[in-house]
N, C-alpha and C positions, 0 to 999 in steps of 0.2 A: 725753153722751159715750157712745160705744159700748164694751163691753169683751167680753173673751172668756177664760174660763176655763177651765184644763184640770183634771178633778175627778182625784181619788185616792180610790182605795177604794171604788169605787161603779160601778154597771154602766153608767152615763151616762158618757161621755168627756169630756164639754165642754160649758159653758153661755154662752150668749151672751146678753146684755142692754144696757140702755140705762139710765142715770140721767139726767134732765132735771129740775131744779129740786128734788132729792132725792126724786123720784118715780121708782119702777121701772116701767120700760116693754119691751115688746118682749122679754119671756124667752122662750127656748128652749133646751132641754134636747138635747142630740147623744147618742143611743144610750139604753139603759136601757129602763125600762116605759113604754113609748109613752103609753098611755092617762093613767096615774097624773100624768106628767109634764107632759101638756098641761093635765090639770085644775090642778094645782099653776101652771103657768104663767098660767092664766086667774084664779086666784083671787087672786094675788099683782099681777096687772098694775093699776095705778093706785095701789097703797098706798106710803107713805113707805117708801123703803129701810132705814131704821133700825128701823122697825116690823117689817119681813119678817125682818130680821136678828135681832132680839130674838125673835121668835116661834118661829123654825125651829133655832137655834142647840142644838146638842146632841142633835137628832133622831138616833137610830139606825136602822137597816135589818137585822132579824134578829139575827144574832151579830156583825155588822160594827159597829165603833167610830164610824162616820160614816154618812150618808145622802145621796141626792141634795138634800133641803132643806137638810140641815146644809152641805152643799158649796157651795150657793147662799148661804147666810150667810157662809161663808168669803170668796166672791167678791165679795159686796157690801161686807164689811169692807176688803179691801182697795182695791177701787176707792173708797170713801171716803177711805181713807188717802192715797191718790195726789194 
């Protein structure tokens, strides 16, 4: 299933992704640090969504209380609860 998540508190504005049989696919960040976010998307591609959520929950960015990876964890959590 395809998901679209509006981020909060980060430079990226949105995260697009799919979860198929519990596996994270097609992760795409809109806005934010282009190279870093492309790298994160490639690293999590094909991983279990729950594993990704467990690894990146609580990651912060500078002085912010969240980050793009933390926002991805929030997005996955909402998707899995749906």
